[in-house]
Biotite code that builds the C-alpha atoms (Angstrom):
import biotite.structure as struc

atoms = struc.array([
    struc.Atom([160.902, 152.443, 119.551], chain_id="A", res_id=1, res_name="UNK", atom_name="CA", element="C"),
    struc.Atom([158.913, 153.892, 116.209], chain_id="A", res_id=2, res_name="UNK", atom_name="CA", element="C"),
    struc.Atom([160.286, 150.922, 114.047], chain_id="A", res_id=3, res_name="UNK", atom_name="CA", element="C"),
    struc.Atom([159.304, 148.438, 116.924], chain_id="A", res_id=4, res_name="UNK", atom_name="CA", element="C"),
    struc.Atom([155.937, 149.976, 117.120], chain_id="A", res_id=5, res_name="UNK", atom_name="CA", element="C"),
    struc.Atom([155.560, 150.142, 113.058], chain_id="A", res_id=6, res_name="UNK", atom_name="CA", element="C"),
    struc.Atom([156.553, 146.221, 112.905], chain_id="A", res_id=7, res_name="UNK", atom_name="CA", element="C"),
    struc.Atom([154.145, 145.473, 115.668], chain_id="A", res_id=8, res_name="UNK", atom_name="CA", element="C"),
    struc.Atom([151.387, 147.247, 114.038], chain_id="A", res_id=9, res_name="UNK", atom_name="CA", element="C"),
    struc.Atom([152.207, 145.630, 110.721], chain_id="A", res_id=10, res_name="UNK", atom_name="CA", element="C"),
    struc.Atom([152.410, 142.043, 111.818], chain_id="A", res_id=11, res_name="UNK", atom_name="CA", element="C"),
    struc.Atom([148.853, 142.706, 113.825], chain_id="A", res_id=12, res_name="UNK", atom_name="CA", element="C"),
    struc.Atom([147.332, 144.292, 110.588], chain_id="A", res_id=13, res_name="UNK", atom_name="CA", element="C"),
    struc.Atom([148.216, 141.226, 108.387], chain_id="A", res_id=14, res_name="UNK", atom_name="CA", element="C"),
    struc.Atom([147.395, 139.107, 111.252], chain_id="A", res_id=15, res_name="UNK", atom_name="CA", element="C"),
    struc.Atom([143.534, 140.596, 111.253], chain_id="A", res_id=16, res_name="UNK", atom_name="CA", element="C"),
    struc.Atom([143.711, 140.590, 107.133], chain_id="A", res_id=17, res_name="UNK", atom_name="CA", element="C"),
    struc.Atom([144.541, 136.280, 107.414], chain_id="A", res_id=18, res_name="UNK", atom_name="CA", element="C"),
    struc.Atom([141.708, 135.789, 110.361], chain_id="A", res_id=19, res_name="UNK", atom_name="CA", element="C"),
    struc.Atom([139.111, 137.540, 108.433], chain_id="A", res_id=20, res_name="UNK", atom_name="CA", element="C"),
    struc.Atom([140.026, 135.696, 105.691], chain_id="A", res_id=21, res_name="UNK", atom_name="CA", element="C"),
    struc.Atom([139.938, 132.213, 106.961], chain_id="A", res_id=22, res_name="UNK", atom_name="CA", element="C"),
    struc.Atom([136.525, 133.282, 109.026], chain_id="A", res_id=23, res_name="UNK", atom_name="CA", element="C"),
    struc.Atom([134.665, 134.562, 105.505], chain_id="A", res_id=24, res_name="UNK", atom_name="CA", element="C"),
    struc.Atom([136.067, 131.557, 103.834], chain_id="A", res_id=25, res_name="UNK", atom_name="CA", element="C"),
    struc.Atom([134.450, 129.065, 106.496], chain_id="A", res_id=26, res_name="UNK", atom_name="CA", element="C"),
    struc.Atom([131.294, 131.126, 107.074], chain_id="A", res_id=27, res_name="UNK", atom_name="CA", element="C"),
    struc.Atom([128.472, 128.364, 106.366], chain_id="A", res_id=28, res_name="UNK", atom_name="CA", element="C"),
    struc.Atom([125.452, 130.647, 107.376], chain_id="A", res_id=29, res_name="UNK", atom_name="CA", element="C"),
    struc.Atom([124.819, 133.767, 109.611], chain_id="A", res_id=30, res_name="UNK", atom_name="CA", element="C"),
    struc.Atom([123.495, 131.738, 112.424], chain_id="A", res_id=31, res_name="UNK", atom_name="CA", element="C"),
    struc.Atom([126.492, 129.713, 113.030], chain_id="A", res_id=32, res_name="UNK", atom_name="CA", element="C"),
    struc.Atom([128.059, 130.481, 116.732], chain_id="A", res_id=33, res_name="UNK", atom_name="CA", element="C"),
    struc.Atom([131.851, 130.080, 116.690], chain_id="A", res_id=34, res_name="UNK", atom_name="CA", element="C"),
    struc.Atom([133.983, 129.384, 119.781], chain_id="A", res_id=35, res_name="UNK", atom_name="CA", element="C"),
    struc.Atom([137.777, 130.350, 120.183], chain_id="A", res_id=36, res_name="UNK", atom_name="CA", element="C"),
    struc.Atom([139.694, 127.764, 122.453], chain_id="A", res_id=37, res_name="UNK", atom_name="CA", element="C"),
    struc.Atom([143.379, 129.074, 123.129], chain_id="A", res_id=38, res_name="UNK", atom_name="CA", element="C"),
    struc.Atom([145.867, 127.008, 124.473], chain_id="A", res_id=39, res_name="UNK", atom_name="CA", element="C"),
    struc.Atom([149.483, 128.478, 124.476], chain_id="A", res_id=40, res_name="UNK", atom_name="CA", element="C"),
    struc.Atom([150.407, 129.158, 120.972], chain_id="A", res_id=41, res_name="UNK", atom_name="CA", element="C"),
    struc.Atom([147.222, 127.128, 119.414], chain_id="A", res_id=42, res_name="UNK", atom_name="CA", element="C"),
    struc.Atom([143.694, 128.650, 118.667], chain_id="A", res_id=43, res_name="UNK", atom_name="CA", element="C"),
    struc.Atom([140.970, 125.918, 118.119], chain_id="A", res_id=44, res_name="UNK", atom_name="CA", element="C"),
    struc.Atom([138.023, 126.926, 116.306], chain_id="A", res_id=45, res_name="UNK", atom_name="CA", element="C"),
    struc.Atom([134.625, 124.983, 117.222], chain_id="A", res_id=46, res_name="UNK", atom_name="CA", element="C"),
    struc.Atom([130.959, 125.469, 115.964], chain_id="A", res_id=47, res_name="UNK", atom_name="CA", element="C"),
    struc.Atom([128.200, 125.526, 118.762], chain_id="A", res_id=48, res_name="UNK", atom_name="CA", element="C"),
    struc.Atom([125.550, 122.740, 117.553], chain_id="A", res_id=49, res_name="UNK", atom_name="CA", element="C"),
    struc.Atom([121.855, 123.228, 117.203], chain_id="A", res_id=50, res_name="UNK", atom_name="CA", element="C"),
    struc.Atom([121.437, 121.903, 120.593], chain_id="A", res_id=51, res_name="UNK", atom_name="CA", element="C"),
    struc.Atom([123.338, 124.253, 122.155], chain_id="A", res_id=52, res_name="UNK", atom_name="CA", element="C"),
    struc.Atom([125.124, 122.244, 124.185], chain_id="A", res_id=53, res_name="UNK", atom_name="CA", element="C"),
    struc.Atom([127.755, 120.583, 122.353], chain_id="A", res_id=54, res_name="UNK", atom_name="CA", element="C"),
    struc.Atom([130.655, 121.684, 119.967], chain_id="A", res_id=55, res_name="UNK", atom_name="CA", element="C"),
    struc.Atom([131.913, 120.328, 116.580], chain_id="A", res_id=56, res_name="UNK", atom_name="CA", element="C"),
    struc.Atom([135.869, 120.930, 115.807], chain_id="A", res_id=57, res_name="UNK", atom_name="CA", element="C"),
    struc.Atom([136.308, 123.044, 112.692], chain_id="A", res_id=58, res_name="UNK", atom_name="CA", element="C"),
    struc.Atom([139.746, 124.938, 112.522], chain_id="A", res_id=59, res_name="UNK", atom_name="CA", element="C"),
    struc.Atom([143.009, 124.444, 114.596], chain_id="A", res_id=60, res_name="UNK", atom_name="CA", element="C"),
    struc.Atom([145.919, 127.049, 114.194], chain_id="A", res_id=61, res_name="UNK", atom_name="CA", element="C"),
    struc.Atom([149.543, 126.619, 115.423], chain_id="A", res_id=62, res_name="UNK", atom_name="CA", element="C"),
    struc.Atom([151.588, 129.922, 115.643], chain_id="A", res_id=63, res_name="UNK", atom_name="CA", element="C"),
    struc.Atom([155.153, 130.047, 116.409], chain_id="A", res_id=64, res_name="UNK", atom_name="CA", element="C"),
    struc.Atom([156.796, 133.589, 117.425], chain_id="A", res_id=65, res_name="UNK", atom_name="CA", element="C"),
    struc.Atom([160.162, 135.416, 117.123], chain_id="A", res_id=66, res_name="UNK", atom_name="CA", element="C"),
    struc.Atom([162.327, 136.346, 120.306], chain_id="A", res_id=67, res_name="UNK", atom_name="CA", element="C"),
    struc.Atom([160.409, 139.656, 120.095], chain_id="A", res_id=68, res_name="UNK", atom_name="CA", element="C"),
    struc.Atom([156.949, 137.872, 120.779], chain_id="A", res_id=69, res_name="UNK", atom_name="CA", element="C"),
    struc.Atom([155.653, 138.433, 116.664], chain_id="A", res_id=70, res_name="UNK", atom_name="CA", element="C"),
    struc.Atom([153.830, 135.923, 114.681], chain_id="A", res_id=71, res_name="UNK", atom_name="CA", element="C"),
    struc.Atom([156.731, 134.486, 112.117], chain_id="A", res_id=72, res_name="UNK", atom_name="CA", element="C"),
    struc.Atom([154.170, 131.348, 111.253], chain_id="A", res_id=73, res_name="UNK", atom_name="CA", element="C"),
    struc.Atom([150.815, 130.304, 111.164], chain_id="A", res_id=74, res_name="UNK", atom_name="CA", element="C"),
    struc.Atom([149.622, 126.661, 110.313], chain_id="A", res_id=75, res_name="UNK", atom_name="CA", element="C"),
    struc.Atom([145.957, 125.734, 109.762], chain_id="A", res_id=76, res_name="UNK", atom_name="CA", element="C"),
    struc.Atom([144.495, 122.612, 110.282], chain_id="A", res_id=77, res_name="UNK", atom_name="CA", element="C"),
    struc.Atom([140.918, 121.357, 109.282], chain_id="A", res_id=78, res_name="UNK", atom_name="CA", element="C"),
    struc.Atom([139.157, 118.689, 111.366], chain_id="A", res_id=79, res_name="UNK", atom_name="CA", element="C"),
    struc.Atom([138.146, 115.599, 109.410], chain_id="A", res_id=80, res_name="UNK", atom_name="CA", element="C"),
    struc.Atom([135.131, 114.093, 111.230], chain_id="A", res_id=81, res_name="UNK", atom_name="CA", element="C"),
    struc.Atom([135.113, 110.911, 109.397], chain_id="A", res_id=82, res_name="UNK", atom_name="CA", element="C"),
    struc.Atom([138.808, 110.008, 110.396], chain_id="A", res_id=83, res_name="UNK", atom_name="CA", element="C"),
    struc.Atom([138.947, 111.971, 113.676], chain_id="A", res_id=84, res_name="UNK", atom_name="CA", element="C"),
    struc.Atom([142.390, 113.592, 113.098], chain_id="A", res_id=85, res_name="UNK", atom_name="CA", element="C"),
    struc.Atom([143.225, 117.315, 112.020], chain_id="A", res_id=86, res_name="UNK", atom_name="CA", element="C"),
    struc.Atom([144.304, 117.582, 108.429], chain_id="A", res_id=87, res_name="UNK", atom_name="CA", element="C"),
    struc.Atom([146.815, 120.306, 107.462], chain_id="A", res_id=88, res_name="UNK", atom_name="CA", element="C"),
    struc.Atom([145.230, 123.007, 105.742], chain_id="A", res_id=89, res_name="UNK", atom_name="CA", element="C"),
    struc.Atom([148.189, 126.085, 104.536], chain_id="A", res_id=90, res_name="UNK", atom_name="CA", element="C"),
    struc.Atom([151.422, 127.262, 106.483], chain_id="A", res_id=91, res_name="UNK", atom_name="CA", element="C"),
    struc.Atom([151.818, 131.322, 106.032], chain_id="A", res_id=92, res_name="UNK", atom_name="CA", element="C"),
    struc.Atom([155.059, 132.574, 107.252], chain_id="A", res_id=93, res_name="UNK", atom_name="CA", element="C"),
    struc.Atom([156.013, 136.406, 107.512], chain_id="A", res_id=94, res_name="UNK", atom_name="CA", element="C"),
    struc.Atom([160.142, 137.163, 107.288], chain_id="A", res_id=95, res_name="UNK", atom_name="CA", element="C"),
    struc.Atom([160.489, 140.582, 108.730], chain_id="A", res_id=96, res_name="UNK", atom_name="CA", element="C"),
    struc.Atom([163.461, 142.487, 107.367], chain_id="A", res_id=97, res_name="UNK", atom_name="CA", element="C"),
    struc.Atom([164.816, 146.127, 107.748], chain_id="A", res_id=98, res_name="UNK", atom_name="CA", element="C"),
    struc.Atom([163.108, 147.649, 104.624], chain_id="A", res_id=99, res_name="UNK", atom_name="CA", element="C"),
    struc.Atom([160.244, 145.005, 103.794], chain_id="A", res_id=100, res_name="UNK", atom_name="CA", element="C"),
    struc.Atom([157.922, 142.119, 105.003], chain_id="A", res_id=101, res_name="UNK", atom_name="CA", element="C"),
    struc.Atom([157.802, 138.970, 102.967], chain_id="A", res_id=102, res_name="UNK", atom_name="CA", element="C"),
    struc.Atom([154.641, 137.149, 103.333], chain_id="A", res_id=103, res_name="UNK", atom_name="CA", element="C"),
    struc.Atom([154.739, 133.382, 102.229], chain_id="A", res_id=104, res_name="UNK", atom_name="CA", element="C"),
    struc.Atom([151.397, 131.280, 101.883], chain_id="A", res_id=105, res_name="UNK", atom_name="CA", element="C"),
    struc.Atom([151.325, 127.618, 100.764], chain_id="A", res_id=106, res_name="UNK", atom_name="CA", element="C"),
    struc.Atom([148.869, 124.984, 100.469], chain_id="A", res_id=107, res_name="UNK", atom_name="CA", element="C"),
    struc.Atom([148.835, 121.495, 101.867], chain_id="A", res_id=108, res_name="UNK", atom_name="CA", element="C"),
    struc.Atom([149.134, 118.908, 99.249], chain_id="A", res_id=109, res_name="UNK", atom_name="CA", element="C"),
    struc.Atom([147.976, 115.470, 100.271], chain_id="A", res_id=110, res_name="UNK", atom_name="CA", element="C"),
    struc.Atom([149.751, 113.380, 97.965], chain_id="A", res_id=111, res_name="UNK", atom_name="CA", element="C"),
    struc.Atom([153.103, 114.580, 98.399], chain_id="A", res_id=112, res_name="UNK", atom_name="CA", element="C"),
    struc.Atom([152.539, 115.305, 101.961], chain_id="A", res_id=113, res_name="UNK", atom_name="CA", element="C"),
    struc.Atom([153.955, 118.622, 101.964], chain_id="A", res_id=114, res_name="UNK", atom_name="CA", element="C"),
    struc.Atom([153.290, 122.589, 101.584], chain_id="A", res_id=115, res_name="UNK", atom_name="CA", element="C"),
    struc.Atom([153.669, 123.783, 97.984], chain_id="A", res_id=116, res_name="UNK", atom_name="CA", element="C"),
    struc.Atom([151.982, 125.914, 95.502], chain_id="A", res_id=117, res_name="UNK", atom_name="CA", element="C"),
    struc.Atom([153.730, 128.750, 97.174], chain_id="A", res_id=118, res_name="UNK", atom_name="CA", element="C"),
    struc.Atom([152.925, 132.219, 96.947], chain_id="A", res_id=119, res_name="UNK", atom_name="CA", element="C"),
    struc.Atom([155.013, 135.663, 97.894], chain_id="A", res_id=120, res_name="UNK", atom_name="CA", element="C"),
    struc.Atom([154.054, 139.021, 98.835], chain_id="A", res_id=121, res_name="UNK", atom_name="CA", element="C"),
    struc.Atom([156.563, 141.418, 99.733], chain_id="A", res_id=122, res_name="UNK", atom_name="CA", element="C"),
    struc.Atom([155.492, 144.386, 101.813], chain_id="A", res_id=123, res_name="UNK", atom_name="CA", element="C"),
    struc.Atom([158.024, 147.213, 101.279], chain_id="A", res_id=124, res_name="UNK", atom_name="CA", element="C"),
    struc.Atom([159.246, 149.944, 103.649], chain_id="A", res_id=125, res_name="UNK", atom_name="CA", element="C"),
    struc.Atom([160.528, 153.481, 103.185], chain_id="A", res_id=126, res_name="UNK", atom_name="CA", element="C"),
    struc.Atom([163.508, 154.942, 105.228], chain_id="A", res_id=127, res_name="UNK", atom_name="CA", element="C"),
    struc.Atom([161.165, 156.148, 107.858], chain_id="A", res_id=128, res_name="UNK", atom_name="CA", element="C"),
    struc.Atom([159.265, 152.928, 108.008], chain_id="A", res_id=129, res_name="UNK", atom_name="CA", element="C"),
    struc.Atom([156.148, 153.882, 106.218], chain_id="A", res_id=130, res_name="UNK", atom_name="CA", element="C"),
    struc.Atom([154.323, 151.020, 104.595], chain_id="A", res_id=131, res_name="UNK", atom_name="CA", element="C"),
    struc.Atom([154.568, 151.827, 100.926], chain_id="A", res_id=132, res_name="UNK", atom_name="CA", element="C"),
    struc.Atom([151.594, 150.978, 98.790], chain_id="A", res_id=133, res_name="UNK", atom_name="CA", element="C"),
    struc.Atom([153.067, 148.567, 96.150], chain_id="A", res_id=134, res_name="UNK", atom_name="CA", element="C"),
    struc.Atom([153.342, 144.972, 97.099], chain_id="A", res_id=135, res_name="UNK", atom_name="CA", element="C"),
    struc.Atom([155.165, 142.327, 94.906], chain_id="A", res_id=136, res_name="UNK", atom_name="CA", element="C"),
    struc.Atom([153.550, 138.841, 94.575], chain_id="A", res_id=137, res_name="UNK", atom_name="CA", element="C"),
    struc.Atom([155.652, 136.023, 93.373], chain_id="A", res_id=138, res_name="UNK", atom_name="CA", element="C"),
    struc.Atom([154.082, 132.758, 92.661], chain_id="A", res_id=139, res_name="UNK", atom_name="CA", element="C"),
])
C-alpha cells in the first residue's frame, strides 16, 4: 500500500511540475484567462478573447495511462492558427520501476517529423520507497 501511495504521489508531483512549467512558459500577460476542456484522456487549453464570449485554441495534451491509472505519457500540441491545425510540441514519457522512475522529454522536430532532442531524468528511490534527492540527467 505504501509503495502504491508513494508512486501515485511521485507521479502527481511530476505532473504538477510539468503543468506549472508549461503554464508559466505560455503565460503572455497577467490578464489572460485560460479555459480548460477535458475529454477522456485529452485536455485542451483555450484563452478567453477580449470580447469575453469567444475562445482561441492554444494547447492540447494527450495522456496515456497504465493499467493502474498512472500517467505514463503526455503528448503536447500547439495550435497553428494560420493552418488551423494542431502541431506536435513535445512528448514526455514516465517509466516507473522498482527503485527508480525515468522521465524522458523529447521535442518535436519539424524537418524529421519525429520527437527527438531527448533528455532523460532518473529519480531514484531507496529500499523504503523514499525519493532520493539526487537525479541523473542524460541527453
